[in-house]
C-alpha positions, 0 to 999 in steps of 0.5 A: 397103257393107252386108254384107247387100248385100255377101252377095247380090252375091257370091251373084250372082258365084258363079252367074254368074261362077264358075258354081258348082253351084246346091247350093254356091251355096245352102250358101255363101249359108246360111253367109254369111246366118248371118254376117250375123245374128252380125256385126249382133248385134255391131253390125256391118252394113257390110263395113268391120267385117269383120275376121279376128277377127270371122270367128274368133269366128264360126267358134268360136261355130259349133264350140261349137254342135256343128257338124261339121268338114266344115260348118265348112270350108266355112263357112271356105271361103264366108267366104274366098270373101266376102272375097277378092271384096270385096278384088278388087272394091275394096269392102274395103281388105284381104282379112280372111278370107286367114288364116282357117282351120277344122279339117279335115275328118275322113277318113271312108271312104264306106259301100259296099253290098255287091253281093249287098245291091244285088241284093236291092234291085233285086229288091224294086223289080221285084216292086213293078213287077209291077202297072205302078205308075208311082211303082214304075217310076220308083223302080226307073229312078232306082235303076238309074241312080243305081248303074248310072252311079254319079250324084250325085243332082243330075245324076240329077234334073236330066236330061232325057228327051233326055239318054237314049240307049237304043241307046247305053246312055248318059246326058248329065249336068251336074255340078259347075261346069256340066260336061257328060260322058256316062256309060254304063249297063247293060242292066237300067237300060236296061229299067228306064228303057224300062218307065218311059218307056213306061208310067210317066212318061206317067201321072205326067206326066198328074197335073200340067202341070209335067213339061217335058222332066224325065226323072224326075217326082215323084208330081204330075207335076213334076220329081223333087227331090233331097229326094225321091230321098233319101228313097226311097233312105234308106228302101231302105237301112234294111233294109240292114246297115252303118252310114254315110250311107244317102242316094243318094251311098251308091249312087254310093260303092258304084257306084265301089267295085264298078267298081274291085273288078271291075278297072276302070281308076282313070282310067276311074272318074274320068271316069265320076264326073266328078271333076276330080281323080284323087285324089278318085277314090283314096278308092275305092282305099282302100275296095277295100283295106279290102275285099281286107284283110278278105277276106285275114284271113278266108280265108287260113290264115296271116293 
């Protein structure tokens, strides 16, 4: 079996049988496409030539190329998924990647935008909405939902109009593994969504024919994409002091931390974030403890 064909069929397995999120499927597909090229440069085009030594050489080349540890870990996971699937389907006699290991991703606390800084961002967006500009109304609604419901950007972009319940102050989203959950949002988000749905979305929808049921629309009238939202958030966070990532995930991190700072139960935060494991949510307890420690050292006379 050709390695390129195996990678293509493995992608279908991830999509249809494992129901992986589209972003994960794309990332694994990109990683394994690079593996096909790497193997081809060494004269290997069939799965029979796929062995542990080749996979280790591939990861080593990525390491010397300066890829981040998190990317290396994902590449190793993609390769292990492929070789396990090949063995299970009978396309290979052994699982060549079973012993493949990559450097563990470095633990790094997420960026947290302060509540006062978030308030400033929203006040600036509200001023932009004063003249009823459809894009400004959308941008405010997007940020209110991202922060108010601690959503992943893919969840916000994938939401439909019918997923919003303004009476109950909830939004239904589809997260990783196609798992749906219903998440609350606050009164400010409800106000922003109402204004957007009344005056912003109809104007944006009139610019094109691809709106469909999508909640958030781009400037051309179709469903807004994660890259557009990333650019929006990154632009807004440029003026906010602090280091670390400046994309939509910073709003999710901030919301989770502010919930815990305000006394929310860890299990409740886990449910809001849609984490399968409580351990994933616990990183935010470290963020809160770091903030608590810093406040103590600044304020306590015997710190």
